[in-house]
ZAROFI-249411 format. One record per residue (C-alpha): x, y, z; residue number from 1; residue in three letters. Coordinates in Angstrom, 1 decimal. Layout:
<pts>
PT	X	Y	Z	NUM	Ala
...
</pts>
This chain:
<pts>
PT	-3.3	-7.1	3.1	1	Met
PT	-6.4	-5.6	1.0	2	Val
PT	-7.6	-8.1	-1.9	3	Thr
PT	-9.3	-6.0	-4.2	4	Glu
PT	-10.8	-5.9	-7.9	5	Glu
PT	-9.0	-5.2	-10.5	6	Ser
PT	-9.1	-5.2	-14.3	7	Asp
PT	-6.9	-8.7	-13.5	8	Glu
PT	-9.8	-10.7	-11.4	9	Gly
PT	-9.7	-10.3	-7.9	10	Val
PT	-5.7	-9.5	-6.2	11	Val
PT	-4.2	-9.3	-3.9	12	Ile
PT	-2.2	-5.6	-2.2	13	Asn
PT	-0.9	-3.4	0.7	14	Gln
PT	-3.5	0.1	0.7	15	Pro
PT	-2.8	2.2	-1.7	16	Ala
PT	-4.3	4.9	-3.7	17	Gly
PT	-3.9	7.8	-5.6	18	His
PT	-2.8	11.4	-3.7	19	Trp
PT	-5.5	13.8	-3.1	20	Glu
PT	-4.6	18.1	-4.2	21	Asp
PT	-3.1	19.7	-0.9	22	Asn
PT	-2.3	16.5	0.8	23	Glu
PT	1.0	15.3	1.7	24	Thr
PT	2.8	12.4	1.4	25	Leu
PT	1.8	11.1	5.0	26	Val
PT	-1.2	12.1	4.7	27	Glu
PT	-2.3	10.2	2.0	28	Ala
PT	-1.2	7.0	3.1	29	Val
PT	-2.8	7.8	6.4	30	Ile
PT	-6.2	8.4	4.6	31	Arg
PT	-5.3	5.4	2.1	32	Glu
PT	-4.9	2.9	4.7	33	Thr
PT	-7.9	3.6	6.8	34	Leu
PT	-10.3	4.2	3.8	35	Glu
PT	-9.1	1.0	2.6	36	Glu
PT	-8.7	-1.3	5.7	37	Thr
PT	-10.5	0.4	7.8	38	Ala
PT	-7.2	0.6	10.9	39	Arg
PT	-5.2	3.5	11.8	40	Lys
PT	-1.9	3.4	11.0	41	Phe
PT	0.8	5.9	12.2	42	Ala
PT	3.6	6.0	9.5	43	Pro
PT	7.7	6.1	11.0	44	Glu
PT	9.4	5.4	7.8	45	Gly
PT	10.1	4.5	4.4	46	Leu
PT	10.8	1.0	2.8	47	Val
PT	11.1	2.3	-0.5	48	Gly
PT	9.9	3.6	-4.1	49	Cys
PT	8.9	2.2	-6.5	50	Tyr
PT	8.2	2.5	-10.3	51	Gln
PT	6.2	-0.7	-12.4	52	Trp
PT	5.3	-0.2	-15.7	53	Lys
PT	2.5	-2.0	-16.9	54	Ile
PT	3.5	-4.7	-19.6	55	Pro
PT	1.8	-3.7	-23.5	56	Asn
PT	0.3	-0.3	-21.6	57	Lys
PT	0.9	2.9	-21.6	58	Asp
PT	0.9	3.2	-18.1	59	Leu
PT	3.1	3.3	-14.9	60	Thr
PT	3.2	3.0	-11.1	61	Tyr
PT	4.4	4.9	-8.7	62	Leu
PT	5.0	3.2	-5.2	63	Arg
PT	5.9	4.7	-1.9	64	Phe
PT	5.8	1.7	1.0	65	Cys
PT	5.9	2.8	3.9	66	Phe
PT	6.1	1.4	7.1	67	Tyr
PT	4.9	1.7	10.9	68	Gly
PT	1.9	1.2	13.4	69	Ser
PT	-1.5	0.2	13.6	70	Val
PT	-3.3	2.3	16.1	71	Ile
PT	-6.8	1.3	15.8	72	Gly
PT	-9.8	-0.1	13.7	73	His
PT	-12.5	0.9	13.3	74	Asn
PT	-14.8	-2.4	12.3	75	Glu
PT	-18.0	-0.5	11.4	76	Lys
PT	-16.4	1.7	8.5	77	Gln
PT	-16.7	0.5	4.9	78	Ser
PT	-14.5	0.2	3.1	79	Leu
PT	-13.6	1.7	-0.4	80	Asp
PT	-15.5	0.9	-3.6	81	Asp
PT	-13.6	-2.3	-4.9	82	Gly
PT	-12.1	-3.7	-2.0	83	Ile
PT	-13.2	-7.0	-1.3	84	Ile
PT	-11.4	-7.7	2.7	85	Ser
PT	-8.4	-6.3	4.6	86	Ala
PT	-6.9	-9.3	6.0	87	Asn
PT	-3.5	-10.2	7.8	88	Trp
PT	-2.0	-12.5	5.2	89	Leu
PT	0.9	-15.1	6.2	90	Pro
PT	4.3	-14.4	4.0	91	Leu
PT	4.4	-17.9	2.6	92	Glu
PT	0.6	-17.4	1.0	93	Gln
PT	1.5	-14.5	-0.3	94	Ile
PT	4.6	-15.6	-2.3	95	Glu
PT	3.2	-18.5	-4.2	96	Gln
PT	2.0	-18.4	-7.1	97	Asp
PT	-1.7	-19.2	-6.4	98	Thr
PT	-2.1	-15.5	-4.8	99	Cys
PT	-2.8	-13.3	-7.3	100	Arg
PT	-0.2	-10.2	-6.5	101	Lys
PT	-1.8	-6.9	-8.2	102	Arg
PT	1.9	-6.4	-9.7	103	Ser
PT	5.1	-6.9	-8.9	104	Pro
PT	5.4	-4.5	-6.0	105	Met
PT	3.4	-5.6	-3.7	106	Val
PT	5.9	-8.7	-3.0	107	Leu
PT	9.4	-5.8	-3.3	108	Ala
PT	8.0	-3.8	-0.6	109	Cys
PT	7.5	-7.1	1.6	110	Ile
PT	10.8	-8.6	1.0	111	Asn
PT	12.3	-5.0	1.4	112	Asp
PT	10.8	-4.6	4.6	113	Tyr
PT	12.4	-7.9	6.1	114	Leu
PT	15.7	-7.2	5.0	115	Ser
PT	16.0	-5.0	6.5	116	Gly
PT	15.3	-1.3	4.3	117	Lys
PT	14.7	1.8	6.9	118	Arg
PT	14.5	5.2	5.6	119	Tyr
PT	13.5	8.3	8.0	120	Ser
PT	10.6	10.4	7.4	121	Leu
PT	12.6	13.1	6.7	122	Asp
PT	13.9	12.0	3.7	123	Leu
PT	9.9	13.6	2.2	124	Leu
PT	9.8	17.6	2.4	125	Asn
PT	6.3	19.0	1.5	126	Asn
PT	7.0	22.1	0.3	127	Met
PT	3.9	23.2	-0.1	128	Ala
PT	3.8	27.0	-0.2	129	Gly
</pts>
């Protein structure tokens, strides 16, 4: 989990970010995880896709939640702007109402993973020319 600054204050989130031009979705998740946690992530599959419209705003987020393995950590690497820290957190702490989550997608992703939802990376088809 990452602890980050948001418009609503300090919140927790999974590593997330923007998809860069000429980048596959798998490349994006590897890059964003490295930038926000200083950890090299090897995606093994997809947990799900999530859409969330922010109440009272003209803004909708689309999240792809991956599962995989951490295969390296660079303790000297600085984290992206806005990221305060990257930490492993116990589920009980994340579930607490006092734990401010970036969006309802945070807990939805965790619960889907824990319930066994797993999809092959073969679902993702890069049609770049």
